[in-house]
PQR file with spaces between the fields and no chain letter, atoms N, CA, C, O and H, PARSE charges and radii, in Angstrom:
ATOM       1  N    MET     1       0.851   -1.179    0.000 -0.4000 1.5000
ATOM       2  CA   MET     1       0.000    0.000    0.000 -0.0000 2.0000
ATOM       3  C    MET     1       0.891    1.235    0.000  0.5500 1.7000
ATOM       4  O    MET     1       1.910    1.274    0.690 -0.5500 1.4000
ATOM       5  N    THR     2       0.505    2.233   -0.770 -0.4000 1.5000
ATOM       6  CA   THR     2       1.298    3.447   -0.839 -0.0000 2.0000
ATOM       7  C    THR     2       0.543    4.607   -0.204  0.5500 1.7000
ATOM       8  O    THR     2      -0.682    4.593   -0.089 -0.5500 1.4000
ATOM       9  H    THR     2      -0.322    2.201   -1.330  0.4000 1.0000
ATOM      10  N    SER     3       1.296    5.584    0.195 -0.4000 1.5000
ATOM      11  CA   SER     3       0.715    6.766    0.822 -0.0000 2.0000
ATOM      12  C    SER     3       0.348    7.781   -0.258  0.5500 1.7000
ATOM      13  O    SER     3       1.051    7.918   -1.260 -0.5500 1.4000
ATOM      14  H    SER     3       2.291    5.595    0.102  0.4000 1.0000
ATOM      15  N    ALA     4      -0.758    8.489   -0.044 -0.4000 1.5000
ATOM      16  CA   ALA     4      -1.177    9.524   -0.992 -0.0000 2.0000
ATOM      17  C    ALA     4      -0.329   10.779   -0.850  0.5500 1.7000
ATOM      18  O    ALA     4      -0.292   11.614   -1.754 -0.5500 1.4000
ATOM      19  H    ALA     4      -1.329    8.378    0.769  0.4000 1.0000
ATOM      20  N    ILE     5       0.351   10.914    0.283 -0.4000 1.5000
ATOM      21  CA   ILE     5       1.196   12.088    0.505 -0.0000 2.0000
ATOM      22  C    ILE     5       2.648   11.646    0.445  0.5500 1.7000
ATOM      23  O    ILE     5       3.125   10.913    1.311 -0.5500 1.4000
ATOM      24  H    ILE     5       0.321   10.236    1.018  0.4000 1.0000
ATOM      25  N    GLY     6       3.339   12.099   -0.583 -0.4000 1.5000
ATOM      26  CA   GLY     6       4.746   11.780   -0.732 -0.0000 2.0000
ATOM      27  C    GLY     6       5.613   12.836   -0.084  0.5500 1.7000
ATOM      28  O    GLY     6       5.090   13.807    0.463 -0.5500 1.4000
ATOM      29  H    GLY     6       2.952   12.694   -1.287  0.4000 1.0000
ATOM      30  N    PRO     7       6.914   12.674   -0.130 -0.5600 1.5000
ATOM      31  CA   PRO     7       7.811   13.638    0.499  0.2800 2.0000
ATOM      32  C    PRO     7       7.664   15.052   -0.050  0.5500 1.7000
ATOM      33  O    PRO     7       7.842   16.019    0.690 -0.5500 1.4000
ATOM      34  N    SER     8       7.344   15.189   -1.333 -0.4000 1.5000
ATOM      35  CA   SER     8       7.239   16.526   -1.908 -0.0000 2.0000
ATOM      36  C    SER     8       5.949   17.238   -1.500  0.5500 1.7000
ATOM      37  O    SER     8       5.873   18.464   -1.583 -0.5500 1.4000
ATOM      38  H    SER     8       7.200   14.403   -1.934  0.4000 1.0000
ATOM      39  N    THR     9       4.933   16.487   -1.059 -0.4000 1.5000
ATOM      40  CA   THR     9       3.663   17.109   -0.678 -0.0000 2.0000
ATOM      41  C    THR     9       3.394   17.026    0.817  0.5500 1.7000
ATOM      42  O    THR     9       2.308   17.382    1.274 -0.5500 1.4000
ATOM      43  H    THR     9       4.995   15.491   -0.992  0.4000 1.0000
ATOM      44  N    ALA    10       4.373   16.559    1.580 -0.4000 1.5000
ATOM      45  CA   ALA    10       4.186   16.451    3.030 -0.0000 2.0000
ATOM      46  C    ALA    10       3.993   17.838    3.630  0.5500 1.7000
ATOM      47  O    ALA    10       4.633   18.804    3.213 -0.5500 1.4000
ATOM      48  H    ALA    10       5.256   16.270    1.209  0.4000 1.0000
ATOM      49  N    LEU    11       3.110   17.922    4.606 -0.4000 1.5000
ATOM      50  CA   LEU    11       2.841   19.201    5.264 -0.0000 2.0000
ATOM      51  C    LEU    11       3.914   19.502    6.297  0.5500 1.7000
ATOM      52  O    LEU    11       4.359   18.611    7.019 -0.5500 1.4000
ATOM      53  H    LEU    11       2.590   17.138    4.945  0.4000 1.0000
ATOM      54  N    THR    12       4.319   20.734    6.362 -0.4000 1.5000
ATOM      55  CA   THR    12       5.300   21.143    7.356 -0.0000 2.0000
ATOM      56  C    THR    12       4.570   21.578    8.618  0.5500 1.7000
ATOM      57  O    THR    12       3.403   21.964    8.542 -0.5500 1.4000
ATOM      58  H    THR    12       3.957   21.458    5.774  0.4000 1.0000
ATOM      59  N    PRO    13       5.218   21.528    9.768 -0.5600 1.5000
ATOM      60  CA   PRO    13       4.556   21.947   11.003  0.2800 2.0000
ATOM      61  C    PRO    13       4.233   23.439   10.982  0.5500 1.7000
ATOM      62  O    PRO    13       4.893   24.222   10.299 -0.5500 1.4000
ATOM      63  N    PHE    14       3.203   23.816   11.744 -0.4000 1.5000
ATOM      64  CA   PHE    14       2.868   25.228   11.852 -0.0000 2.0000
ATOM      65  C    PHE    14       4.012   25.979   12.515  0.5500 1.7000
ATOM      66  O    PHE    14       4.664   25.434   13.406 -0.5500 1.4000
ATOM      67  H    PHE    14       2.667   23.180   12.299  0.4000 1.0000
ATOM      68  N    PRO    15       4.273   27.215   12.102 -0.5600 1.5000
ATOM      69  CA   PRO    15       5.300   28.010   12.785  0.2800 2.0000
ATOM      70  C    PRO    15       4.820   28.415   14.172  0.5500 1.7000
ATOM      71  O    PRO    15       3.616   28.480   14.421 -0.5500 1.4000
ATOM      72  N    ASP    16       5.753   28.686   15.070 -0.4000 1.5000
ATOM      73  CA   ASP    16       5.352   29.179   16.380 -0.0000 2.0000
ATOM      74  C    ASP    16       5.229   30.703   16.328  0.5500 1.7000
ATOM      75  O    ASP    16       5.458   31.309   15.281 -0.5500 1.4000
ATOM      76  H    ASP    16       6.731   28.633   14.868  0.4000 1.0000
ATOM      77  N    HIS    17       4.872   31.315   17.441 -0.4000 1.5000
ATOM      78  CA   HIS    17       4.608   32.751   17.462 -0.0000 2.0000
ATOM      79  C    HIS    17       5.828   33.597   17.102  0.5500 1.7000
ATOM      80  O    HIS    17       5.671   34.736   16.662 -0.5500 1.4000
ATOM      81  H    HIS    17       4.686   30.823   18.291  0.4000 1.0000
ATOM      82  N    THR    18       7.039   33.067   17.278 -0.4000 1.5000
ATOM      83  CA   THR    18       8.234   33.851   16.958 -0.0000 2.0000
ATOM      84  C    THR    18       8.541   33.854   15.470  0.5500 1.7000
ATOM      85  O    THR    18       9.331   34.676   15.004 -0.5500 1.4000
ATOM      86  H    THR    18       7.166   32.141   17.635  0.4000 1.0000
ATOM      87  N    GLN    19       7.933   32.953   14.723 -0.4000 1.5000
ATOM      88  CA   GLN    19       8.206   32.839   13.296 -0.0000 2.0000
ATOM      89  C    GLN    19       7.149   33.522   12.424  0.5500 1.7000
ATOM      90  O    GLN    19       7.314   33.596   11.206 -0.5500 1.4000
ATOM      91  H    GLN    19       7.292   32.285   15.101  0.4000 1.0000
ATOM      92  N    LEU    20       6.068   34.020   13.027 -0.4000 1.5000
ATOM      93  CA   LEU    20       5.018   34.667   12.258 -0.0000 2.0000
ATOM      94  C    LEU    20       5.358   36.132   12.014  0.5500 1.7000
ATOM      95  O    LEU    20       5.870   36.801   12.911 -0.5500 1.4000
ATOM      96  H    LEU    20       5.933   33.960   14.016  0.4000 1.0000
ATOM      97  N    PRO    21       5.085   36.635   10.827 -0.5600 1.5000
ATOM      98  CA   PRO    21       5.366   38.059   10.570  0.2800 2.0000
ATOM      99  C    PRO    21       4.411   38.938   11.364  0.5500 1.7000
ATOM     100  O    PRO    21       3.239   38.599   11.526 -0.5500 1.4000
ATOM     101  N    GLU    22       4.906   40.053   11.852 -0.4000 1.5000
ATOM     102  CA   GLU    22       4.042   40.978   12.593 -0.0000 2.0000
ATOM     103  C    GLU    22       3.529   42.088   11.697  0.5500 1.7000
ATOM     104  O    GLU    22       2.555   42.757   12.043 -0.5500 1.4000
ATOM     105  H    GLU    22       5.858   40.328   11.720  0.4000 1.0000
ATOM     106  N    SER    23       4.156   42.296   10.564 -0.4000 1.5000
ATOM     107  CA   SER    23       3.721   43.344    9.649 -0.0000 2.0000
ATOM     108  C    SER    23       4.325   43.070    8.286  0.5500 1.7000
ATOM     109  O    SER    23       5.429   42.536    8.178 -0.5500 1.4000
ATOM     110  H    SER    23       4.947   41.752   10.283  0.4000 1.0000
ATOM     111  N    ASP    24       3.597   43.436    7.254 -0.4000 1.5000
ATOM     112  CA   ASP    24       4.173   43.325    5.924 -0.0000 2.0000
ATOM     113  C    ASP    24       4.583   44.688    5.382  0.5500 1.7000
ATOM     114  O    ASP    24       5.011   44.813    4.234 -0.5500 1.4000
ATOM     115  H    ASP    24       2.700   43.870    7.342  0.4000 1.0000
ATOM     116  N    GLY    25       4.442   45.721    6.236 -0.4000 1.5000
ATOM     117  CA   GLY    25       4.893   47.044    5.864 -0.0000 2.0000
ATOM     118  C    GLY    25       3.927   47.851    5.016  0.5500 1.7000
ATOM     119  O    GLY    25       4.247   48.963    4.594 -0.5500 1.4000
ATOM     120  H    GLY    25       4.094   45.620    7.168  0.4000 1.0000
ATOM     121  N    THR    26       2.743   47.299    4.761 -0.4000 1.5000
ATOM     122  CA   THR    26       1.774   48.039    3.948 -0.0000 2.0000
ATOM     123  C    THR    26       0.585   48.450    4.805  0.5500 1.7000
ATOM     124  O    THR    26       0.244   47.781    5.780 -0.5500 1.4000
ATOM     125  H    THR    26       2.482   46.396    5.103  0.4000 1.0000
ATOM     126  N    PHE    27      -0.032   49.546    4.431 -0.4000 1.5000
ATOM     127  CA   PHE    27      -1.208   50.027    5.131 -0.0000 2.0000
ATOM     128  C    PHE    27      -2.454   49.528    4.417  0.5500 1.7000
ATOM     129  O    PHE    27      -2.495   49.467    3.188 -0.5500 1.4000
ATOM     130  H    PHE    27       0.245   50.090    3.639  0.4000 1.0000
ATOM     131  N    VAL    28      -3.457   49.176    5.185 -0.4000 1.5000
ATOM     132  CA   VAL    28      -4.716   48.751    4.606 -0.0000 2.0000
ATOM     133  C    VAL    28      -5.510   49.991    4.230  0.5500 1.7000
ATOM     134  O    VAL    28      -5.743   50.871    5.058 -0.5500 1.4000
ATOM     135  H    VAL    28      -3.424   49.225    6.184  0.4000 1.0000
ATOM     136  N    LYS    29      -5.912   50.046    2.992 -0.4000 1.5000
ATOM     137  CA   LYS    29      -6.710   51.180    2.525 -0.0000 2.0000
ATOM     138  C    LYS    29      -8.078   50.647    2.128  0.5500 1.7000
ATOM     139  O    LYS    29      -8.413   50.547    0.948 -0.5500 1.4000
ATOM     140  H    LYS    29      -5.722   49.331    2.320  0.4000 1.0000
ATOM     141  N    ASN    30      -8.845   50.314    3.135 -0.4000 1.5000
ATOM     142  CA   ASN    30     -10.137   49.701    2.909 -0.0000 2.0000
ATOM     143  C    ASN    30     -11.169   50.487    3.702  0.5500 1.7000
ATOM     144  O    ASN    30     -11.111   50.499    4.932 -0.5500 1.4000
ATOM     145  H    ASN    30      -8.572   50.395    4.094  0.4000 1.0000
ATOM     146  N    TRP    31     -12.093   51.129    3.048 -0.4000 1.5000
ATOM     147  CA   TRP    31     -13.079   51.953    3.745 -0.0000 2.0000
ATOM     148  C    TRP    31     -14.005   51.122    4.609  0.5500 1.7000
ATOM     149  O    TRP    31     -14.649   51.661    5.509 -0.5500 1.4000
ATOM     150  H    TRP    31     -12.141   51.119    2.050  0.4000 1.0000
ATOM     151  N    GLN    32     -14.091   49.811    4.357 -0.4000 1.5000
ATOM     152  CA   GLN    32     -14.971   48.938    5.133 -0.0000 2.0000
ATOM     153  C    GLN    32     -14.340   48.478    6.446  0.5500 1.7000
ATOM     154  O    GLN    32     -15.041   47.974    7.323 -0.5500 1.4000
ATOM     155  H    GLN    32     -13.568   49.373    3.625  0.4000 1.0000
ATOM     156  N    GLU    33     -13.057   48.640    6.586 -0.4000 1.5000
ATOM     157  CA   GLU    33     -12.346   48.098    7.747 -0.0000 2.0000
ATOM     158  C    GLU    33     -12.878   48.645    9.069  0.5500 1.7000
ATOM     159  O    GLU    33     -13.176   47.868    9.975 -0.5500 1.4000
ATOM     160  H    GLU    33     -12.487   49.050    5.873  0.4000 1.0000
ATOM     161  N    HIS    34     -13.000   49.938    9.194 -0.4000 1.5000
ATOM     162  CA   HIS    34     -13.441   50.524   10.460 -0.0000 2.0000
ATOM     163  C    HIS    34     -14.882   50.136   10.810  0.5500 1.7000
ATOM     164  O    HIS    34     -15.113   49.705   11.939 -0.5500 1.4000
ATOM     165  H    HIS    34     -12.757   50.570    8.458  0.4000 1.0000
ATOM     166  N    PRO    35     -15.861   50.264    9.910 -0.5600 1.5000
ATOM     167  CA   PRO    35     -17.223   49.832   10.257  0.2800 2.0000
ATOM     168  C    PRO    35     -17.323   48.342   10.584  0.5500 1.7000
ATOM     169  O    PRO    35     -18.079   47.954   11.474 -0.5500 1.4000
ATOM     170  N    GLN    36     -16.569   47.509    9.874 -0.4000 1.5000
ATOM     171  CA   GLN    36     -16.584   46.068   10.158 -0.0000 2.0000
ATOM     172  C    GLN    36     -16.024   45.787   11.548  0.5500 1.7000
ATOM     173  O    GLN    36     -16.551   44.951   12.281 -0.5500 1.4000
ATOM     174  H    GLN    36     -15.955   47.824    9.150  0.4000 1.0000
ATOM     175  N    ARG    37     -14.957   46.490   11.901 -0.4000 1.5000
ATOM     176  CA   ARG    37     -14.347   46.316   13.216 -0.0000 2.0000
ATOM     177  C    ARG    37     -15.346   46.663   14.320  0.5500 1.7000
ATOM     178  O    ARG    37     -15.461   45.939   15.308 -0.5500 1.4000
ATOM     179  H    ARG    37     -14.529   47.170   11.306  0.4000 1.0000
ATOM     180  N    ILE    38     -16.061   47.765   14.149 -0.4000 1.5000
ATOM     181  CA   ILE    38     -17.060   48.186   15.139 -0.0000 2.0000
ATOM     182  C    ILE    38     -18.188   47.161   15.229  0.5500 1.7000
ATOM     183  O    ILE    38     -18.595   46.776   16.325 -0.5500 1.4000
ATOM     184  H    ILE    38     -15.967   48.353   13.346  0.4000 1.0000
ATOM     185  N    LEU    39     -18.690   46.725   14.085 -0.4000 1.5000
ATOM     186  CA   LEU    39     -19.779   45.757   14.059 -0.0000 2.0000
ATOM     187  C    LEU    39     -19.388   44.443   14.731  0.5500 1.7000
ATOM     188  O    LEU    39     -20.147   43.905   15.537 -0.5500 1.4000
ATOM     189  H    LEU    39     -18.360   47.038   13.195  0.4000 1.0000
ATOM     190  N    LEU    40     -18.225   43.935   14.403 -0.4000 1.5000
ATOM     191  CA   LEU    40     -17.787   42.672   14.991 -0.0000 2.0000
ATOM     192  C    LEU    40     -17.542   42.801   16.497  0.5500 1.7000
ATOM     193  O    LEU    40     -17.903   41.909   17.264 -0.5500 1.4000
ATOM     194  H    LEU    40     -17.608   44.372   13.748  0.4000 1.0000
ATOM     195  N    THR    41     -16.932   43.903   16.914 -0.4000 1.5000
ATOM     196  CA   THR    41     -16.666   44.115   18.340 -0.0000 2.0000
ATOM     197  C    THR    41     -17.969   44.256   19.119  0.5500 1.7000
ATOM     198  O    THR    41     -18.118   43.660   20.186 -0.5500 1.4000
ATOM     199  H    THR    41     -16.639   44.627   16.290  0.4000 1.0000
ATOM     200  N    GLU    42     -18.912   45.039   18.599 -0.4000 1.5000
ATOM     201  CA   GLU    42     -20.185   45.230   19.302 -0.0000 2.0000
ATOM     202  C    GLU    42     -21.009   43.948   19.350  0.5500 1.7000
ATOM     203  O    GLU    42     -21.756   43.728   20.304 -0.5500 1.4000
ATOM     204  H    GLU    42     -18.790   45.523   17.733  0.4000 1.0000
ATOM     205  N    SER    43     -20.882   43.107   18.337 -0.4000 1.5000
ATOM     206  CA   SER    43     -21.674   41.874   18.331 -0.0000 2.0000
ATOM     207  C    SER    43     -21.111   40.806   19.267  0.5500 1.7000
ATOM     208  O    SER    43     -21.880   40.016   19.814 -0.5500 1.4000
ATOM     209  H    SER    43     -20.276   43.286   17.562  0.4000 1.0000
ATOM     210  N    ILE    44     -19.813   40.761   19.465 -0.4000 1.5000
ATOM     211  CA   ILE    44     -19.222   39.730   20.319 -0.0000 2.0000
ATOM     212  C    ILE    44     -19.116   40.160   21.780  0.5500 1.7000
ATOM     213  O    ILE    44     -19.024   39.304   22.660 -0.5500 1.4000
ATOM     214  H    ILE    44     -19.188   41.403   19.020  0.4000 1.0000
ATOM     215  N    THR    45     -19.128   41.467   22.059 -0.4000 1.5000
ATOM     216  CA   THR    45     -18.955   41.956   23.425 -0.0000 2.0000
ATOM     217  C    THR    45     -20.002   41.420   24.406  0.5500 1.7000
ATOM     218  O    THR    45     -19.614   41.001   25.496 -0.5500 1.4000
ATOM     219  H    THR    45     -19.203   42.162   21.344  0.4000 1.0000
ATOM     220  N    PRO    46     -21.307   41.406   24.091 -0.5600 1.5000
ATOM     221  CA   PRO    46     -22.278   40.865   25.048  0.2800 2.0000
ATOM     222  C    PRO    46     -22.020   39.395   25.401  0.5500 1.7000
ATOM     223  O    PRO    46     -22.220   38.984   26.543 -0.5500 1.4000
ATOM     224  N    VAL    47     -21.583   38.621   24.434 -0.4000 1.5000
ATOM     225  CA   VAL    47     -21.282   37.212   24.691 -0.0000 2.0000
ATOM     226  C    VAL    47     -20.070   37.091   25.609  0.5500 1.7000
ATOM     227  O    VAL    47     -20.070   36.284   26.539 -0.5500 1.4000
ATOM     228  H    VAL    47     -21.420   38.955   23.505  0.4000 1.0000
ATOM     229  N    LEU    48     -19.039   37.891   25.351 -0.4000 1.5000
ATOM     230  CA   LEU    48     -17.854   37.848   26.203 -0.0000 2.0000
ATOM     231  C    LEU    48     -18.163   38.302   27.625  0.5500 1.7000
ATOM     232  O    LEU    48     -17.646   37.727   28.583 -0.5500 1.4000
ATOM     233  H    LEU    48     -19.039   38.546   24.596  0.4000 1.0000
ATOM     234  N    LYS    49     -18.996   39.322   27.772 -0.4000 1.5000
ATOM     235  CA   LYS    49     -19.377   39.781   29.109 -0.0000 2.0000
ATOM     236  C    LYS    49     -20.151   38.712   29.863  0.5500 1.7000
ATOM     237  O    LYS    49     -20.013   38.580   31.079 -0.5500 1.4000
ATOM     238  H    LYS    49     -19.416   39.789   26.994  0.4000 1.0000
ATOM     239  N    GLN    50     -20.962   37.952   29.143 -0.4000 1.5000
ATOM     240  CA   GLN    50     -21.722   36.876   29.777 -0.0000 2.0000
ATOM     241  C    GLN    50     -20.811   35.723   30.193  0.5500 1.7000
ATOM     242  O    GLN    50     -21.010   35.119   31.247 -0.5500 1.4000
ATOM     243  H    GLN    50     -21.074   38.059   28.155  0.4000 1.0000
ATOM     244  N    LEU    51     -19.837   35.427   29.381 -0.4000 1.5000
ATOM     245  CA   LEU    51     -18.910   34.329   29.689 -0.0000 2.0000
ATOM     246  C    LEU    51     -17.865   34.715   30.732  0.5500 1.7000
ATOM     247  O    LEU    51     -17.428   33.876   31.519 -0.5500 1.4000
ATOM     248  H    LEU    51     -19.676   35.918   28.525  0.4000 1.0000
ATOM     249  N    HIS    52     -17.470   35.977   30.735 -0.4000 1.5000
ATOM     250  CA   HIS    52     -16.399   36.448   31.616 -0.0000 2.0000
ATOM     251  C    HIS    52     -16.917   37.631   32.436  0.5500 1.7000
ATOM     252  O    HIS    52     -16.667   38.789   32.102 -0.5500 1.4000
ATOM     253  H    HIS    52     -17.825   36.658   30.096  0.4000 1.0000
ATOM     254  N    HIS    53     -17.635   37.323   33.506 -0.4000 1.5000
ATOM     255  CA   HIS    53     -18.267   38.353   34.335 -0.0000 2.0000
ATOM     256  C    HIS    53     -17.264   39.348   34.904  0.5500 1.7000
ATOM     257  O    HIS    53     -17.597   40.510   35.132 -0.5500 1.4000
ATOM     258  H    HIS    53     -17.838   36.382   33.777  0.4000 1.0000
ATOM     259  N    GLU    54     -16.044   38.894   35.131 -0.4000 1.5000
ATOM     260  CA   GLU    54     -15.032   39.757   35.733 -0.0000 2.0000
ATOM     261  C    GLU    54     -14.431   40.743   34.731  0.5500 1.7000
ATOM     262  O    GLU    54     -13.654   41.617   35.116 -0.5500 1.4000
ATOM     263  H    GLU    54     -15.773   37.949   34.946  0.4000 1.0000
ATOM     264  N    GLY    55     -14.783   40.610   33.448 -0.4000 1.5000
ATOM     265  CA   GLY    55     -14.285   41.537   32.434 -0.0000 2.0000
ATOM     266  C    GLY    55     -12.892   41.229   31.927  0.5500 1.7000
ATOM     267  O    GLY    55     -12.258   42.081   31.305 -0.5500 1.4000
ATOM     268  H    GLY    55     -15.414   39.901   33.135  0.4000 1.0000
ATOM     269  N    GLN    56     -12.405   40.024   32.181 -0.4000 1.5000
ATOM     270  CA   GLN    56     -11.054   39.651   31.765 -0.0000 2.0000
ATOM     271  C    GLN    56     -11.093   38.977   30.393  0.5500 1.7000
ATOM     272  O    GLN    56     -11.064   37.750   30.295 -0.5500 1.4000
ATOM     273  H    GLN    56     -12.920   39.331   32.686  0.4000 1.0000
ATOM     274  N    TYR    57     -11.159   39.775   29.352 -0.4000 1.5000
ATOM     275  CA   TYR    57     -11.094   39.275   27.991 -0.0000 2.0000
ATOM     276  C    TYR    57     -10.462   40.340   27.112  0.5500 1.7000
ATOM     277  O    TYR    57     -10.342   41.501   27.502 -0.5500 1.4000
ATOM     278  H    TYR    57     -11.183   40.772   29.431  0.4000 1.0000
ATOM     279  N    CYS    58     -10.067   39.928   25.939 -0.4000 1.5000
ATOM     280  CA   CYS    58      -9.409   40.852   25.013 -0.0000 2.0000
ATOM     281  C    CYS    58      -9.982   40.620   23.622  0.5500 1.7000
ATOM     282  O    CYS    58     -10.219   39.481   23.220 -0.5500 1.4000
ATOM     283  H    CYS    58     -10.165   38.984   25.622  0.4000 1.0000
ATOM     284  N    ILE    59     -10.198   41.692   22.901 -0.4000 1.5000
ATOM     285  CA   ILE    59     -10.646   41.611   21.518 -0.0000 2.0000
ATOM     286  C    ILE    59      -9.533   42.179   20.650  0.5500 1.7000
ATOM     287  O    ILE    59      -9.182   43.353   20.773 -0.5500 1.4000
ATOM     288  H    ILE    59     -10.005   42.618   23.228  0.4000 1.0000
ATOM     289  N    GLY    60      -8.985   41.356   19.783 -0.4000 1.5000
ATOM     290  CA   GLY    60      -7.915   41.807   18.895 -0.0000 2.0000
ATOM     291  C    GLY    60      -8.480   42.336   17.591  0.5500 1.7000
ATOM     292  O    GLY    60      -9.466   41.815   17.070 -0.5500 1.4000
ATOM     293  H    GLY    60      -9.271   40.403   19.683  0.4000 1.0000
ATOM     294  N    GLN    61      -7.855   43.362   17.074 -0.4000 1.5000
ATOM     295  CA   GLN    61      -8.266   43.939   15.795 -0.0000 2.0000
ATOM     296  C    GLN    61      -7.040   44.122   14.922  0.5500 1.7000
ATOM     297  O    GLN    61      -5.912   44.180   15.411 -0.5500 1.4000
ATOM     298  H    GLN    61      -7.054   43.786   17.497  0.4000 1.0000
ATOM     299  N    ASP    62      -7.277   44.211   13.636 -0.4000 1.5000
ATOM     300  CA   ASP    62      -6.191   44.338   12.656 -0.0000 2.0000
ATOM     301  C    ASP    62      -5.209   43.162   12.770  0.5500 1.7000
ATOM     302  O    ASP    62      -3.994   43.351   12.827 -0.5500 1.4000
ATOM     303  H    ASP    62      -8.193   44.164   13.239  0.4000 1.0000
ATOM     304  N    LEU    63      -5.759   41.965   12.799 -0.4000 1.5000
ATOM     305  CA   LEU    63      -4.943   40.771   12.945 -0.0000 2.0000
ATOM     306  C    LEU    63      -4.930   39.964   11.665  0.5500 1.7000
ATOM     307  O    LEU    63      -5.889   39.982   10.894 -0.5500 1.4000
ATOM     308  H    LEU    63      -6.746   41.811   12.753  0.4000 1.0000
ATOM     309  N    GLY    64      -3.854   39.269   11.451 -0.4000 1.5000
ATOM     310  CA   GLY    64      -3.791   38.353   10.326 -0.0000 2.0000
ATOM     311  C    GLY    64      -4.285   36.984   10.756  0.5500 1.7000
ATOM     312  O    GLY    64      -4.190   36.614   11.926 -0.5500 1.4000
ATOM     313  H    GLY    64      -3.074   39.255   12.077  0.4000 1.0000
ATOM     314  N    ILE    65      -4.801   36.250    9.815 -0.4000 1.5000
ATOM     315  CA   ILE    65      -5.243   34.882   10.083 -0.0000 2.0000
ATOM     316  C    ILE    65      -4.340   33.966    9.279  0.5500 1.7000
ATOM     317  O    ILE    65      -4.232   34.103    8.060 -0.5500 1.4000
ATOM     318  H    ILE    65      -4.878   36.550    8.865  0.4000 1.0000
ATOM     319  N    TYR    66      -3.698   33.044    9.953 -0.4000 1.5000
ATOM     320  CA   TYR    66      -2.794   32.118    9.307 -0.0000 2.0000
ATOM     321  C    TYR    66      -3.508   30.787    9.134  0.5500 1.7000
ATOM     322  O    TYR    66      -4.162   30.302   10.057 -0.5500 1.4000
ATOM     323  H    TYR    66      -3.785   32.933   10.943  0.4000 1.0000
ATOM     324  N    TRP    67      -3.383   30.199    7.959 -0.4000 1.5000
ATOM     325  CA   TRP    67      -4.051   28.954    7.672 -0.0000 2.0000
ATOM     326  C    TRP    67      -3.284   28.215    6.597  0.5500 1.7000
ATOM     327  O    TRP    67      -2.396   28.767    5.948 -0.5500 1.4000
ATOM     328  H    TRP    67      -2.851   30.592    7.209  0.4000 1.0000
ATOM     329  N    ARG    68      -3.641   26.969    6.425 -0.4000 1.5000
ATOM     330  CA   ARG    68      -3.092   26.191    5.323 -0.0000 2.0000
ATOM     331  C    ARG    68      -4.113   25.134    4.927  0.5500 1.7000
ATOM     332  O    ARG    68      -4.919   24.689    5.744 -0.5500 1.4000
ATOM     333  H    ARG    68      -4.362   26.520    6.952  0.4000 1.0000
ATOM     334  N    LEU    69      -4.064   24.753    3.691 -0.4000 1.5000
ATOM     335  CA   LEU    69      -4.926   23.686    3.207 -0.0000 2.0000
ATOM     336  C    LEU    69      -4.322   22.358    3.589  0.5500 1.7000
ATOM     337  O    LEU    69      -3.104   22.183    3.550 -0.5500 1.4000
ATOM     338  H    LEU    69      -3.409   25.114    3.027  0.4000 1.0000
ATOM     339  N    THR    70      -5.162   21.436    3.954 -0.4000 1.5000
ATOM     340  CA   THR    70      -4.695   20.089    4.253 -0.0000 2.0000
ATOM     341  C    THR    70      -5.478   19.118    3.390  0.5500 1.7000
ATOM     342  O    THR    70      -6.587   19.416    2.945 -0.5500 1.4000
ATOM     343  H    THR    70      -6.151   21.579    3.986  0.4000 1.0000
ATOM     344  N    SER    71      -4.916   18.006    3.169 -0.4000 1.5000
ATOM     345  CA   SER    71      -5.632   16.967    2.433 -0.0000 2.0000
ATOM     346  C    SER    71      -5.789   15.769    3.353  0.5500 1.7000
ATOM     347  O    SER    71      -4.887   15.432    4.120 -0.5500 1.4000
ATOM     348  H    SER    71      -4.016   17.763    3.531  0.4000 1.0000
ATOM     349  N    SER    72      -6.924   15.149    3.266 -0.4000 1.5000
ATOM     350  CA   SER    72      -7.142   13.949    4.068 -0.0000 2.0000
ATOM     351  C    SER    72      -6.897   12.743    3.196  0.5500 1.7000
ATOM     352  O    SER    72      -7.256   12.714    2.019 -0.5500 1.4000
ATOM     353  H    SER    72      -7.656   15.423    2.643  0.4000 1.0000
ATOM     354  N    THR    73      -6.281   11.754    3.793 -0.4000 1.5000
ATOM     355  CA   THR    73      -6.040   10.517    3.056 -0.0000 2.0000
ATOM     356  C    THR    73      -6.843    9.429    3.720  0.5500 1.7000
ATOM     357  O    THR    73      -6.825    9.285    4.942 -0.5500 1.4000
ATOM     358  H    THR    73      -5.989   11.777    4.749  0.4000 1.0000
ATOM     359  N    LYS    74      -7.540    8.672    2.922 -0.4000 1.5000
ATOM     360  CA   LYS    74      -8.334    7.561    3.422 -0.0000 2.0000
ATOM     361  C    LYS    74      -7.699    6.258    2.975  0.5500 1.7000
ATOM     362  O    LYS    74      -7.375    6.078    1.801 -0.5500 1.4000
ATOM     363  H    LYS    74      -7.555    8.789    1.929  0.4000 1.0000
ATOM     364  N    LYS    75      -7.529    5.373    3.905 -0.4000 1.5000
ATOM     365  CA   LYS    75      -6.994    4.057    3.567 -0.0000 2.0000
ATOM     366  C    LYS    75      -8.164    3.093    3.442  0.5500 1.7000
ATOM     367  O    LYS    75      -9.011    2.997    4.330 -0.5500 1.4000
ATOM     368  H    LYS    75      -7.792    5.519    4.859  0.4000 1.0000
ATOM     369  N    ILE    76      -8.192    2.399    2.348 -0.4000 1.5000
ATOM     370  CA   ILE    76      -9.297    1.458    2.107 -0.0000 2.0000
ATOM     371  C    ILE    76      -8.807    0.047    2.308  0.5500 1.7000
ATOM     372  O    ILE    76      -9.577   -0.901    2.155 -0.5500 1.4000
ATOM     373  H    ILE    76      -7.504    2.477    1.626  0.4000 1.0000
């Protein structure tokens, strides 16, 4: 039986926090950014207040999302 993922397509481990870029040096010029930020913050705040009565939570903004595609292999 052979593997569907060979050495050339093997996934590498996720980088840790020290290996992620903090900035790409460009400014976002998107007029939707500020209203979206307000909408998302206002919509999640009541849920966070309910879950964390003491007020110990943080909402991050202007963040990058890191992801990668993975493939699943099924053995028959």
